[in-house]
C-alpha positions in Angstrom: -30.8 8.3 12.7 -27.8 7.0 14.7 -28.8 4.8 17.6 -27.3 4.7 21.1 -25.4 1.5 20.8 -24.7 -1.1 23.6 -21.3 -2.6 24.2 -22.3 -6.3 24.2 -20.6 -7.8 21.1 -23.5 -10.1 20.4 -26.0 -7.2 20.4 -23.7 -5.1 18.3 -23.3 -7.9 15.7 -27.1 -8.3 15.6 -27.5 -4.5 15.0 -25.0 -4.7 12.2 -26.7 -7.6 10.6 -30.2 -6.1 10.9 -31.8 -6.6 7.4 -34.1 -3.5 7.9 -31.3 -0.9 8.1 -28.3 0.4 6.2 -25.2 0.0 8.3 -21.6 1.3 8.2 -19.5 -1.1 10.4 -16.1 -0.2 11.8 -14.5 -3.5 12.6 -11.2 -3.8 14.3 -9.1 -6.8 13.6 -10.5 -10.0 15.1 -13.9 -8.6 15.9 -15.9 -11.0 13.8 -16.2 -9.1 10.5 -16.7 -12.1 8.3 -19.3 -13.5 10.7 -21.2 -10.3 10.6 -21.2 -10.3 6.8 -22.4 -13.9 6.8 -25.1 -13.2 9.4 -26.4 -10.3 7.4 -26.7 -12.3 4.2 -28.5 -15.0 6.1 -30.9 -12.6 7.8 -31.6 -10.9 4.5 -32.7 -14.2 3.0 -34.6 -15.1 6.1 -36.5 -11.9 5.7 -37.6 -12.9 2.3 -35.0 -11.4 0.0 -34.3 -13.5 -3.1 -30.6 -14.6 -3.1 -30.2 -13.2 -6.6 -31.0 -9.7 -5.4 -28.0 -9.6 -3.0 -24.7 -8.3 -4.2 -21.6 -8.9 -1.9 -18.4 -7.2 -3.1 -15.1 -8.3 -1.4 -11.6 -7.1 -1.8 -9.8 -10.4 -2.6 -10.7 -13.7 -4.3 -9.8 -15.5 -1.0 -12.4 -13.4 0.9 -15.0 -14.0 -1.8 -14.3 -17.8 -1.6 -14.6 -17.7 2.2 -18.0 -16.0 2.0 -19.2 -18.3 -0.7 -18.3 -21.3 1.4 -19.6 -20.2 4.7 -23.1 -19.4 3.6 -23.9 -22.8 2.0 -22.2 -24.5 4.9 -24.5 -22.8 7.4 -27.6 -23.4 5.2 -26.8 -27.1 4.8 -26.7 -27.5 8.5 -30.0 -25.7 8.9 -31.7 -27.9 6.3 -31.2 -31.1 8.3 -30.8 -29.8 11.9 -33.1 -31.0 14.6 -35.9 -28.6 15.5 -34.4 -27.5 18.9 -30.9 -27.0 17.5 -32.2 -25.0 14.5 -34.3 -22.8 16.7 -31.3 -22.1 19.0 -29.2 -21.1 15.9 -31.9 -18.8 14.6 -32.4 -17.2 18.1 -28.6 -16.6 18.3 -28.7 -15.1 14.9 -31.7 -12.8 15.2 -32.0 -12.2 18.9 -35.6 -13.3 19.1 -37.5 -16.6 19.2 -38.1 -17.7 15.6 -41.7 -18.2 14.4 -42.8 -21.4 12.7 -42.6 -19.7 9.3 -39.0 -18.6 9.9 -38.0 -22.2 10.8 -39.6 -23.5 7.6 -37.9 -20.7 5.5 -34.6 -21.5 7.1 -34.8 -25.1 6.1 -35.6 -24.2 2.5 -32.9 -21.6 2.0 -30.3 -24.1 1.0 -32.3 -25.3 -1.9 -33.2 -21.7 -2.9 -29.5 -20.8 -3.0 -28.7 -23.9 -5.1 -31.5 -23.0 -7.5 -30.4 -19.4 -8.0 -29.4 -18.9 -11.6 -25.7 -18.2 -11.7 -25.4 -18.6 -7.9 -25.2 -15.9 -5.3 -23.4 -12.7 -6.3 -20.4 -12.9 -4.1 -17.6 -11.4 -6.1 -14.5 -9.2 -6.1 -15.0 -5.7 -7.4 -13.0 -6.6 -10.5 -15.2 -9.7 -11.2 -18.4 -7.6 -10.7 -17.1 -4.9 -13.1 -16.2 -7.6 -15.7 -19.7 -9.1 -15.5 -21.2 -5.7 -15.8 -19.2 -4.8 -18.9 -20.0 -8.3 -20.4 -23.7 -7.4 -19.9 -23.5 -3.9 -21.3 -20.4 -3.8 -23.7 -21.9 -1.5 -26.3 -23.1 1.0 -23.7 -19.5 1.0 -22.3 -18.0 1.5 -25.8 -16.3 -1.9 -25.8 -16.1 -4.7 -28.2 -18.6 -7.4 -27.2 -15.9 -10.0 -27.4 -13.3 -8.2 -25.3 -10.9 -10.3 -23.3 -9.3 -9.6 -19.9 -5.5 -9.7 -19.9 -3.6 -11.5 -17.2 -0.7 -9.7 -15.4 2.0 -11.1 -17.7 0.3 -10.0 -20.9 -0.3 -6.6 -19.4 3.4 -6.3 -18.5 4.4 -7.3 -22.0 2.1 -4.7 -23.6 3.4 -2.0 -21.2 7.0 -2.9 -22.1 6.1 -2.6 -25.8 4.4 0.7 -25.2 7.4 2.0 -23.2 9.9 1.0 -25.9 7.8 2.6 -28.6 7.5 5.9 -26.6 11.2 6.0 -25.8 12.1 5.3 -29.4 9.8 8.1 -30.5 11.5 10.5 -28.1 14.9 9.4 -29.4 14.2 9.8 -33.1 12.1 13.0 -32.8 14.6 15.4 -31.3 13.4 18.8 -30.3 9.9 17.7 -29.5 8.0 17.8 -26.2 8.4 14.0 -25.7 12.1 14.1 -26.5 12.7 16.9 -24.0 10.6 15.1 -21.3 12.5 11.8 -21.7 15.9 13.6 -21.6 14.9 15.5 -18.5 13.6 12.5 -16.6 16.4 10.0 -17.6 18.9 12.6 -16.6 17.3 13.1 -13.1 16.7 9.5 -12.0 18.3 6.1 -12.3 17.1 3.3 -14.7 15.3 1.5 -11.9 13.6 4.7 -10.7 12.6 5.6 -14.3 10.9 2.2 -14.6 9.2 2.8 -11.3 7.9 6.2 -12.6 6.5 4.5 -15.7 4.8 1.9 -13.6 3.3 4.6 -11.3 2.0 6.5 -14.4 0.3 3.4 -15.6 -1.3 2.7 -12.2 -2.5 6.3 -11.9 -3.8 6.5 -15.5 -7.3 7.0 -14.3 -6.3 10.1 -12.3 -4.1 11.3 -15.1 -6.9 11.0 -17.6 -9.2 13.0 -15.3 -6.6 15.7 -14.9 -6.1 16.1 -18.7 -9.8 15.9 -19.4 -10.6 18.5 -16.7 -8.0 21.0 -18.1 -8.9 20.3 -21.8 -5.7 18.6 -22.8 -2.0 18.3 -22.2 -0.9 21.9 -22.9 -3.7 23.5 -20.8 -2.8 21.1 -18.0 0.8 22.1 -18.1 -0.2 25.8 -18.1 -2.4 25.3 -15.1 0.4 23.5 -13.3 2.9 26.3 -13.9 0.3 28.9 -12.8 -0.4 27.0 -9.6 3.3 26.9 -8.8 3.8 30.6 -9.8 6.2 29.7 -12.5 6.1 31.9 -15.7 6.0 30.3 -19.1 9.5 29.7 -20.3 11.1 30.0 -16.9 13.9 27.5 -16.3 16.5 26.9 -13.6 19.1 28.8 -15.7 16.9 31.9 -16.1 16.3 31.9 -12.3 20.1 31.7 -11.6 21.0 34.2 -14.3 18.6 36.7 -12.7 20.0 36.0 -9.3 23.5 36.6 -10.4 22.8 39.8 -12.3 24.5 42.9 -11.1 21.3 44.7 -10.2 20.0 41.7 -8.1 22.8 42.0 -5.5 23.5 44.7 -2.9 27.1 45.0 -4.1 27.8 48.1 -2.1 26.5 46.6 1.1 28.2 43.3 0.6 31.6 45.0 0.0 31.1 46.9 3.2 30.4 43.6 5.0 33.6 42.1 3.4 35.7 44.9 4.8 34.2 44.3 8.3 34.8 40.6 8.0 38.5 41.3 7.3 38.8 42.5 10.9 37.5 39.3 12.4 38.7 35.7 12.9 40.2 33.5 10.3 36.7 32.1 9.4 35.4 35.7 9.0 38.3 36.5 6.7 37.8 33.4 4.5 34.1 34.2 4.3 34.8 37.8 3.2 37.3 36.6 0.6 34.7 34.1 -0.8 32.1 36.9 -1.1 34.5 39.4 -2.6 35.7 36.9 -5.2 32.1 36.2 -6.3 31.3 39.9 -6.5 34.3 40.6 -8.6 33.3 38.1 -11.3 31.0 38.7 -14.3 27.6 36.9 -14.7 29.2 33.8 -16.2 31.8 33.5 -13.5 29.1 34.1 -10.8 27.1 31.2 -12.3 30.1 28.9 -12.1 30.8 29.9 -8.5 27.2 29.8 -7.4 27.5 26.7 -5.3 30.5 28.0 -3.4 28.8 31.3 -2.9 25.7 29.7 -1.6 27.7 27.6 1.0 29.0 30.9 2.5 25.4 31.8 3.7 23.5 28.5 3.9 23.9 25.1 5.4 23.7 21.9 3.4 20.0 21.7 4.4 19.4 25.1 2.8 19.0 27.0 6.1 20.7 30.3 6.9 23.9 29.8 9.0 23.4 30.9 12.6 26.8 32.7 12.7 27.4 34.7 9.5 29.9 36.9 11.4 31.6 36.5 14.8 31.0 38.8 17.7 33.8 41.3 17.4 33.2 42.5 13.8 29.4 42.4 14.3 29.7 44.7 17.3 32.0 47.0 15.4 29.5 47.3 12.4 26.0 45.9 13.2 24.8 47.0 9.7 27.3 44.6 8.1 25.7 41.6 9.9 22.2 42.8 8.8 23.4 43.0 5.2 24.7 39.4 5.3 21.4 38.2 6.8 19.4 40.0 4.1 21.5 38.3 1.4 21.0 34.9 3.1 17.2 35.5 3.0 17.5 36.4 -0.7 19.3 33.2 -1.4 16.7 31.1 0.5 14.0 32.7 -1.7 16.0 31.9 -4.8 16.4 28.3 -3.6 12.6 28.1 -3.2 12.0 29.5 -6.6 14.4 27.0 -8.2 12.5 24.2 -6.4 9.2 25.5 -7.8 10.7 25.6 -11.3 12.2 22.1 -11.0 8.8 20.7 -9.8 7.0 22.4 -12.7 9.6 21.1 -15.2 9.6 17.5 -14.0 5.9 17.3 -13.4 5.3 18.7 -16.9 7.7 16.0 -18.3 5.7 13.3 -16.4 2.5 14.6 -17.9 4.0 14.5 -21.4 5.5 11.1 -20.9 2.3 9.8 -19.3 0.1 10.9 -22.1 2.3 9.4 -24.7 2.8 6.1 -22.8 -0.8 5.6 -21.9 -2.0 6.6 -25.4 0.3 4.0 -26.9 -0.7 1.4 -24.4 -4.3 2.1 -25.0 -3.9 1.7 -28.8 -2.1 -1.6 -28.3 -5.0 -2.9 -26.2 -7.6 -1.6 -28.6 -5.9 -3.4 -31.5 -6.1 -6.6 -29.6 -9.5 -6.1 -28.1 -8.3 -6.6 -24.5 -8.6 -4.9 -21.1 -6.5 -5.1 -18.0 -7.8 -5.2 -14.5 -7.6 -1.4 -14.0 -9.6 -0.9 -17.3 -12.4 -3.0 -15.8 -12.8 -0.5 -12.9 -12.3 2.6 -15.0 -14.8 1.4 -17.7 -17.4 0.4 -15.2 -17.0 3.7 -13.3 -17.3 5.6 -16.5 -20.4 3.6 -17.6 -22.2 4.1 -14.2 -21.3 7.8 -13.7 -22.2 9.0 -17.2 -18.7 9.2 -18.7 -19.9 6.8 -21.5 -23.0 8.9 -22.2 -26.0 10.0 -20.0 -28.5 7.8 -21.9 -26.4 4.7 -21.5 -25.8 5.5 -17.8 -29.5 5.9 -17.1 -30.3 2.7 -19.0 -27.7 0.6 -17.2 -28.6 2.0 -13.7 -32.3 1.3 -14.5 -31.5 -2.4 -15.3 -29.2 -2.8 -12.3 -31.7 -1.1 -10.0 -34.3 -3.6 -11.0 -32.1 -6.6 -10.1 -30.6 -5.6 -6.8 -32.0 -4.7 -3.4 -29.0 -5.1 -1.1 -25.3 -4.3 -1.6 -22.6 -5.4 0.9 -19.0 -4.0 0.7 -16.2 -5.9 2.5 -12.8 -4.4 3.3 -14.1 -1.0 2.4 -11.0 0.8 3.7 -9.0 -0.6 0.8 -11.4 0.6 -1.9 -10.0 3.3 -4.2 -11.9 6.3 -5.6 -12.8 4.6 -8.9 -14.1 1.6 -7.1 -16.2 3.8 -4.8 -17.6 5.5 -7.9 -18.9 2.1 -9.0 -20.4 1.2 -5.5 -22.0 4.6 -5.0 -23.6 4.7 -8.4 -25.3 1.4 -7.7 -26.3 2.1 -4.0 -27.5 5.7 -4.6 -30.4 4.4 -6.6 -31.7 2.8 -3.4 -32.1 6.2 -1.8 -33.1 8.5 -4.6 -36.3 9.0 -6.6 -38.6 6.0 -7.0 -36.0 3.8 -5.3 -36.4 5.8 -2.1 -40.2 5.7 -2.2 -40.4 2.0 -3.1 -42.1 -0.2 -0.5 -39.2 -2.7 -0.7 -36.5 -2.5 1.9 -33.2 -1.7 0.2 -30.0 -1.4 2.1 -26.3 -0.7 2.0 -23.9 -2.5 4.2 -20.3 -1.4 4.5 -17.6 -3.0 6.7 -14.1 -1.7 7.1 -11.5 -0.2 9.4 -9.2 2.6 8.2 -6.7 1.5 10.8 -6.2 -1.7 8.8 -6.0 0.1 5.4 -3.1 -0.8 3.2 -2.6 2.8 2.4 -1.7 3.5 -1.3 -2.2 -0.1 -2.2 -4.2 0.1 -5.5 -4.6 3.8 -4.4 -6.6 3.1 -1.3 -7.4 6.4 0.4 -8.5 6.7 4.0 -9.9 10.2 3.4 -12.1 8.8 0.7 -13.3 6.1 3.1 -14.4 8.8 5.6 -15.9 11.0 2.9 -18.1 8.1 1.6 -19.3 7.4 5.1 -20.5 11.0 5.4 -22.0 10.8 1.9 -24.1 7.8 2.6 -25.0 9.0 6.0 -26.6 12.1 4.4 -28.2 10.1 1.6 -29.9 7.4 3.7 -31.1 9.9 6.3 -32.5 12.2 3.6 -34.5 9.2 2.3 -35.9 8.6 5.8 -34.4 5.2 6.0 -32.7 3.6 9.0 -28.9 4.3 9.2 -26.5 2.9 11.8 -22.9 3.3 12.4 -21.7 0.3 14.4 -18.2 0.0 15.9 -17.1 -3.5 16.7 -14.3 -3.3 19.2 -14.5 -6.6 21.0 -11.6 -8.8 19.8 -12.1 -12.5 19.8 -8.6 -13.1 18.6 -6.2 -11.9 21.3 -5.9 -11.5 25.0 -6.2 -8.4 27.2 -2.5 -7.9 27.7 -1.8 -7.7 24.0 -4.8 -5.5 23.2 -3.9 -3.2 26.1 -0.4 -2.8 24.8 -1.7 -1.9 21.3 -4.1 0.7 22.8 -1.3 2.2 24.8 1.0 2.5 21.8 -1.7 4.3 19.8 -3.1 6.4 22.6 -1.2 9.4 21.3 2.0 10.6 19.8 3.6 9.7 16.4 2.2 6.2 16.4 -1.2 7.4 15.4 0.1 9.2 12.3 -1.0 7.3 9.2 -3.1 4.9 11.2 -5.9 6.8 12.9 -7.1 10.3 12.7 -7.3 12.6 15.8 -11.0 12.0 16.2 -10.7 8.1 16.0 -10.5 6.2 19.3 -8.1 3.2 19.1 -9.7 0.9 21.6 -9.9 -2.9 21.8 -11.9 -5.0 24.2 -10.8 -8.5 24.9 -13.5 -11.2 24.7 -11.2 -13.9 26.0 -11.4 -13.1 29.7 -9.4 -14.8 32.5 -6.4 -15.6 30.2 -2.9 -14.5 31.1 -0.6 -12.5 28.8 2.5 -10.5 28.8 4.1 -8.1 26.3 7.8 -7.6 26.4 9.7 -5.3 24.1 13.3 -6.5 23.6 16.1 -4.2 22.6 17.2 -4.1 19.0 19.8 -6.6 18.0 22.6 -4.9 16.1 25.7 -6.4 14.3 28.8 -6.8 16.3 32.3 -5.8 15.3 34.2 -8.7 13.9 37.9 -9.1 13.9 39.5 -8.8 10.5 40.6 -12.2 9.1 44.2 -13.1 8.4 44.6 -12.0 4.7 47.0 -14.9 4.1 44.9 -17.7 5.6 43.4 -20.3 3.2 39.6 -20.4 3.0 39.3 -23.9 4.3 36.8 -23.4 7.1 33.4 -21.7 6.6 33.1 -18.4 8.4 30.7 -18.3 11.3 29.2 -14.8 10.9 27.6 -13.4 14.0 24.5 -12.3 12.3 21.9 -10.3 14.3 19.1 -12.7 13.1 21.1 -15.7 14.4 21.7 -14.1 17.8 18.0 -13.2 18.1 17.0 -16.7 17.1 19.3 -18.2 19.8 18.0 -15.8 22.4 14.4 -16.7 21.6 15.2 -20.4 21.6 16.9 -20.1 25.0 13.9 -18.2 26.4 11.5 -21.0 25.2 13.8 -23.7 26.6 13.8 -21.9 30.0 10.0 -21.7 30.0 9.8 -25.5 29.5 12.5 -26.3 31.9 11.1 -24.1 34.7 7.6 -25.4 34.3 6.1 -22.1 33.2 2.3 -22.4 33.8 -0.3 -22.0 31.1 -2.9 -20.2 33.1 -5.8 -20.7 30.7 -5.3 -24.5 31.0 -3.9 -24.6 34.5 -1.0 -26.9 33.5 2.7 -26.5 32.7 3.6 -25.2 29.3 4.2 -27.6 26.4 6.1 -27.1 23.2 2.9 -27.4 21.2 1.4 -24.5 23.1 4.0 -22.1 21.6 3.5 -20.3 18.3 6.1 -18.0 16.8 4.7 -15.3 14.4 7.1 -13.6 12.0 6.5 -10.7 9.6 7.9 -12.7 6.7 9.4 -16.1 6.1 12.9 -14.9 5.8 16.2 -16.4 7.0 15.2 -15.8 10.7 12.8 -18.7 10.5 15.6 -21.2 9.5 17.9 -19.8 12.2 15.1 -20.2 14.9 14.2 -23.8 13.8 17.9 -24.7 13.9 18.5 -23.1 17.3 15.5 -24.9 18.8 16.7 -28.3 17.5 20.2 -27.6 18.8 18.9 -27.3 22.3 16.5 -30.2 22.1 13.2 -28.3 21.9 10.6 -30.1 19.7 9.6 -27.9 16.8 7.3 -28.5 13.9 9.5 -26.7 11.4 8.6 -24.1 8.8 5.1 -24.1 7.4 6.2 -23.0 3.9 9.4 -23.1 2.0 10.8 -22.0 -1.4 11.7 -25.2 -3.0 14.6 -23.9 -5.1 16.3 -22.4 -1.9 16.6 -25.8 -0.2 20.1 -27.3 -0.2 19.1 -30.7 -1.5 17.2 -29.2 -4.4 20.1 -26.8 -5.1 22.5 -29.8 -5.2 20.2 -31.6 -7.7 20.0 -28.5 -9.8 23.8 -28.4 -9.8 23.8 -32.0 -11.1 21.4 -31.1 -13.8 23.5 -28.1 -14.9 26.6 -30.3 -15.0 24.8 -32.8 -17.3 23.8 -30.0 -19.6 27.1 -28.1 -19.5 30.1 -30.1 -18.1 32.5 -27.3 -19.0 31.2 -25.1 -16.2 34.0 -25.6 -13.7 32.4 -23.5 -10.9 29.2 -25.6 -11.0 31.3 -28.8 -11.1 33.2 -27.7 -7.9 29.8 -27.1 -6.3 28.6 -30.6 -7.3 31.8 -32.3 -6.1 31.5 -30.7 -2.7 27.8 -31.6 -2.4 26.6 -34.8 -0.6 26.0 -36.3 -4.0 29.8 -36.8 -4.4 31.1 -35.8 -1.0 34.5 -34.6 -1.9 36.4 -33.6 1.3 38.7 -30.6 1.7 41.8 -32.9 1.6 40.6 -34.6 -1.6 39.8 -31.2 -3.1 43.4 -30.0 -2.4 44.9 -33.1 -3.9 42.7 -32.8 -6.9 43.8 -29.2 -7.3 47.5 -30.1 -7.1 47.1 -32.9 -9.7 45.3 -30.6 -12.0 48.1 -28.0 -11.6 50.8 -30.7 -12.3 48.9 -31.9 -15.4 48.6 -28.4 -16.7 
């Protein structure tokens, strides 16, 4: 059952790390998520759990390495710490005075971890799936000697599969694949088409499930068209032809409206002439003039025009205005029908192309006996959920169930549905059948925060995150095990002013959309008390109008473009210089601000960083410089590369000019002009 939880961050962290309970932790940024993960692993081992029976799944290799380093570091300190210090550490960890047995166990844990065969199971989800498939390749239907491709090899195979499919569509005219390729390539650009192919590959698990659920490609297309209310064989041309047919239009009423429009303003008269001209044509002429006819009634956004007739003629014949409004409504319905037909046609084309592309890609992988990273997840999910066979699934789960007692999931908000299928298949054994009645304490620990989710990255789904929380809530409580939902809201990273600004932004309105649901409270509590802070929102910096240069002036001087990033950098540098000159106080240290107290955070290391460093140096503010650079974008390196290109290809005059102007040669503007005149004379 859910407990009434305190607000003290230390107490909450101890509740989250309790080895006797399954816990779902909502951890805002900077609330000590990694510490809680580490504490839970330590407390599980202190409670007697063998290190080999703990599985910790993280989202990235960096997070796995961080966990793998923190735990041995803590245990190595415990192994040699003085008695009082060790007892203090254990008291802070568990919240109670440690017994003599716990002290002895804590000292021995370092050796136990080192002696664990294969080390502790702290892995990324992909690494775990790979190890699982290595252990049960035949049950998963894989070759025992399968290899995992790197990203470059996967891209090469995908490119080969794409070329093969496109060639098949080209040399087999009249087929479904040829029609799908023609439709898609005629609707999107080359770059967008490549993005479509990449999206199809990334979503191949979902695509396979759709095709399998419908019984194949053609039933899936039929279900799609039925869902969109599009009849078989319906195309955009058939919809338009039906809309332009004589019986589909109230010709008598529209001609009456045209006569009424002729008595109005110039705009009314022109509208009437346009309608009359369209009505007088046959079906083919009406098709050709459809766009112009549509613009008479609808705006460019597809909405009916507010004024289809001015006041004078509408008062003279109110029925005429009603006739025009009915025709506008008919056209809106036709536009909607055309959109449904277009969606059905393009989605069907994507299904055809996706099946062909992924089928070819799969055959290429099978021929080489390789898997990509997505295959690891899909194969492991299929193995653990019965897709590879019920007998194989039961056997694998039985073997896994006998080797694991505790599963910990890090960054759960970025876990996609296939990854959740792997996790839930393992953890559900803890709370079902004999696993639920076992005397052993078996737990699930999940930590994440949907506000931090990289939505759509590797198909992370916040709705799936919430669904899995409800799912395990029901499972654990049904097994009469302890289940807690712990929200960590105390931030150890930032000060109150910054956190209050964040809370105010997300208190309501559009800022919450895509970040937090209506039932989620966005609230942060500052742990760092007594520290000053201020949040300022500066106006956007926009480009300024520059005077046109003299078209006949020689390009002898470099242009000093007034870029917004440069002006923002100068403004920020001036503000920092003013702080230092005015003796701005650093309240937390009770002393004047120093240059080393200032850190500038940027979203990305773009050109703004260089402008800011230059602006600070120009006004004499000490600055450490950039913390990372792209080597090939540095001027000195670019000059050396120009020298290398000249040695390889001296005939490249443009590169030679770059080299001559560089500091390696140092040709001045005057020397450059003289050299140009001499070359011209020689020619």
